[in-house]
C-alpha positions in Angstrom: 102.5 257.5 -235.6 98.9 255.6 -236.9 99.4 258.4 -239.9 103.0 258.6 -240.5 104.5 255.2 -239.8 101.4 252.3 -239.2 99.5 253.2 -242.4 102.2 254.0 -244.5 103.6 250.8 -243.8 100.4 249.1 -244.3 100.2 248.0 -240.7 96.9 247.5 -240.0 97.0 245.6 -236.7 99.0 248.0 -234.6 97.2 250.5 -232.2 98.3 252.2 -229.1 94.2 252.1 -227.9 92.7 249.0 -229.7 89.4 249.1 -231.2 86.9 246.9 -229.4 86.3 244.9 -232.1 90.0 243.7 -232.0 89.6 243.1 -228.3 88.7 239.4 -228.3 92.1 238.8 -230.5 93.9 240.1 -227.3 95.7 237.2 -225.2 95.7 236.8 -221.5 98.7 238.0 -219.9 100.6 235.5 -217.3 102.4 235.4 -214.7 104.2 232.1 -213.3 104.0 231.6 -209.7 105.3 228.3 -208.2 105.7 226.9 -211.5 101.9 227.4 -212.8 100.5 230.1 -214.7 98.1 232.3 -213.1 96.3 235.3 -215.1 98.3 238.7 -214.2 95.6 240.7 -212.5 97.9 242.7 -210.4 99.2 244.6 -213.3 96.7 247.0 -214.8 97.5 246.6 -218.4 97.9 242.3 -217.9 94.2 241.5 -217.3 93.3 244.6 -215.0 91.3 247.7 -215.6 93.6 248.8 -218.6 94.4 245.9 -220.8 91.9 247.0 -223.7 93.3 250.9 -222.9 89.2 251.5 -222.7 89.2 255.3 -221.8 92.6 255.9 -221.4 94.3 259.5 -222.8 98.1 258.9 -222.2 99.4 256.6 -225.0 101.9 255.1 -223.1 104.3 254.6 -225.5 107.1 253.0 -223.1 105.1 249.9 -223.4 101.4 250.4 -224.4 101.7 249.5 -228.5 99.7 246.5 -229.3 100.5 244.6 -232.4 101.0 241.1 -234.7 104.4 239.6 -235.3 102.9 240.4 -239.3 102.9 243.7 -238.6 106.4 244.3 -236.7 107.9 242.0 -239.6 106.9 244.9 -242.3 108.6 247.2 -239.7 111.8 245.2 -239.3 112.3 244.6 -242.8 112.1 248.4 -243.5 114.9 248.8 -240.7 116.5 246.2 -242.5 116.0 247.7 -245.7 118.1 250.7 -244.8 114.7 252.6 -243.4 112.8 252.0 -247.0 109.6 250.4 -247.9 108.8 251.2 -251.4 108.6 254.9 -251.9 107.7 255.4 -248.3 110.6 256.5 -246.4 110.7 255.7 -242.4 114.1 256.6 -241.8 117.4 258.2 -243.3 120.2 255.7 -243.5 122.1 258.0 -241.4 119.3 258.3 -238.9 119.1 254.5 -238.6 122.8 254.0 -238.4 122.8 256.3 -235.3 120.0 254.3 -233.7 122.1 251.0 -234.3 125.0 252.5 -232.6 126.1 251.6 -229.2 125.9 254.9 -227.2 126.4 253.4 -223.9 130.3 253.2 -223.9 131.6 250.4 -221.4 128.7 250.5 -219.2 127.1 247.1 -218.4 124.0 246.0 -219.7 122.0 243.0 -218.8 123.2 241.3 -221.9 127.1 240.4 -222.2 128.7 242.1 -225.4 125.6 244.4 -225.8 124.9 248.5 -225.4 122.3 250.7 -226.1 121.7 252.6 -229.3 118.4 254.6 -229.6 115.5 252.4 -228.7 117.5 249.3 -229.0 120.0 247.1 -227.2 123.0 246.5 -229.8 125.8 243.6 -229.9 128.6 245.0 -230.1 130.4 242.0 -229.8 129.6 238.3 -230.2 130.0 236.9 -226.5 130.4 233.4 -225.1 126.9 231.3 -225.3 125.5 234.3 -227.1 124.7 233.3 -231.1 123.8 237.0 -231.8 126.4 238.5 -234.0 128.3 242.1 -233.7 125.9 244.7 -234.7 122.8 242.8 -234.2 120.2 245.0 -232.5 116.5 244.5 -231.4 114.2 245.2 -228.0 112.3 243.7 -225.6 108.4 244.1 -224.3 106.3 244.6 -221.2 105.2 240.8 -221.0 108.4 239.1 -222.6 108.1 239.9 -226.1 111.6 239.8 -227.8 112.7 240.9 -231.4 116.1 241.3 -232.7 117.4 242.5 -236.3 120.6 241.1 -237.3 121.9 242.7 -240.7 125.0 240.3 -241.1 122.7 237.0 -241.7 119.6 239.3 -242.8 117.7 237.4 -240.1 114.7 238.8 -238.0 113.1 237.2 -234.7 109.8 238.1 -233.5 109.1 236.2 -230.3 105.6 237.0 -228.9 104.5 236.1 -225.4 102.4 237.4 -223.1 103.9 236.5 -219.9 106.0 238.3 -217.4 109.3 237.3 -217.8 110.1 234.6 -220.0 113.7 235.0 -220.6 114.1 231.2 -220.4 111.7 231.0 -223.6 113.3 234.1 -225.3 116.8 232.5 -225.3 115.5 229.0 -226.2 114.0 231.1 -229.3 117.3 232.8 -230.3 119.1 229.8 -230.0 116.9 228.0 -232.4 116.7 231.0 -234.8 120.5 231.1 -235.2 120.3 227.2 -235.2 118.2 227.1 -238.2 120.5 229.1 -240.1 122.6 227.2 -242.9 126.2 226.6 -241.9 
């Protein structure tokens, strides 16, 4: 992935196995217990033995990617630009379209109005109390990260947090992002 995606896009701070010189930049993982933040030591990827992936062999593609908002912005701009970044093509328009279609039919998901595409949630319709418009797609992350891409409004939202859960904060972030759009 580094050779085929991260390097061509110029994503200099995205790793499955972060180098030791980057470890000091990695945030502490927390969990909220009884209204207080506590270091998340019981999870091996939190503050446990695998936080830095030192000595790991398995890349953990389902939740072990470390990145920054700046690198993610480049990736998401590429996706909103039809899969192209300058002369580099990450995805074909047809592949991108397939990723952004809901493939779950009427199956209920955790978000009203949403289905699942290939690797993304996909808003099939705008639902009450949810500002994301139909066609918006995105993903969450292991420790509360949430990102969304709204082609209709040319809007990218990147919410990075390092605390298990965080759904109230995520919802507030989405509400604020849409409230900031010109009316």
